[in-house]
Phi, psi and omega in degrees: 000132178289140179293140175285142183258145174248123190230113171285152180237129176258107172271114188249131175225127180053039176079008180233148173284131179231165176205141178227202178228133183053037176070019178219176180062046184293136178235148180292139180243299186189180176281128184296326180294316179297315181293319180300314179298320179299313182291325178299328181268356190251014175096004176295144180277326179209175177222139176247134181237115178245124168274094197285348180247005182299313181292315182296327181268001176063037181230172177276159180296147180288097184292329183296317178294317181301316181300319179294320177297312183299326180291343186249008178236147181233032175230161180305138183238121175256133186231137178213166180124112178070028179269106185236345184218170175295329176298323177295318175303311183300314183296318181290319178295320179289342178275355175122359179287148173265327178224153181241128180263126180240137184226273181300324180298324179285328176295319180288322182221085183303334179295342181300325180299309182295315183298318180292318179295322180293323183277319188249350184096143184294338178294345182268344190255116178248123176269111177266130184237119173264114191233141179220150176284129176225115181053041176081002180245153176273111187246138180278137176245152179242178177053054177066034178081009184274330188240124178280133176258180175257022184267128177276134192297316182296318178297320180293320177298316178297318178299314180301314179297315182299328186259012168116359176295134181267351184197154177235134167254118180259110179261111177277112178296328182296327183251359183303122175073000184280332177064032178250014180113155180292160181276081188297323180297312180295316180298319180296322179298318181286313182298328180286344186260343184229164178246351177282160180301141177240131176256127182272130180224133176111107173118353182296128180221348183201168175299322181297327179296321178291320178298313179301319179301306185288334177281332190261328189229147183276056176270161181262340184203156174243131181251141178220157179233273187300328181297332175269318183303320185264012174073016179289331176229137174259128187298319180295318178294320179300315181294321178297319178298315180296317179299318179295338180253029171068027173258124181287119178222164176267116179267000000 
C-alpha cells in the first residue's frame, strides 16, 4: 500500500502567504520562504505553492519568490498560478518546481494538458480543480474561484486524466477554510471516476478529519493550509496519529 501524503499549501499573494474562507476574505499569514523551510523540516511529504492572483490579474507567476522557496525545501514542490503556456511550464520548472499545477490555463486551452505531458511527462502535470456545488452539480470555477464555468467536475477530471494529467488536486470551494472536514461526497465522485492520484483540499480542521478522509475515500493525499499555518496541527503528530490508526504514512 502506498503511503498517504500530508501536504501543506502556501497560497501566495503579493509575495506573502494568505488564507481565507471559501476563497474569500484573505488575511496575511507569513513569509512563504520561512514557512516553506519550516514545512520541509517538519515532516511534510510535499509542498504546494499557489500564486493565487496571477490568473485573475493576467500576469505571470512571481518567479523570484518561487526561486527562494525552492532553494529552502528538500521535498517535492508543486507550483501553480498563471500557467497558460508551455513557456510558463518551462519557466516554473527551471525556477525549482518539481510539478506544475494548471487550472485556469487548462480551462482556457485544454490542449495545454496534453502538450505539457508530452513534453515534460505526465508526472509533471497536475490538474488543479476549484469546484463548487451549483444547482446540485459539481461545477468547475476558474481564476481562483472567481468565475463559474459550464464545466462539470467529474467530466473535467476524466478529460484531464485522458489527456495526460498525472495527478489531480481537488479544491472544494464549499469547504475551503471552514475546518469542518473534507468534502467527502465531492472527493468520492472524482476518485470513483479516475485512476490517477487525487489530492484532497479544503476543510481540514483536525487530526480526525484526516483520518476520516483516508478511511472514507480513496485519495492519495490530504492538503491543508491554515490548520498548519496557525499551529493547530503539527504534521509529525498528525502522522503518528494516523499511523496509530492503521493509515500508512511516512514517519
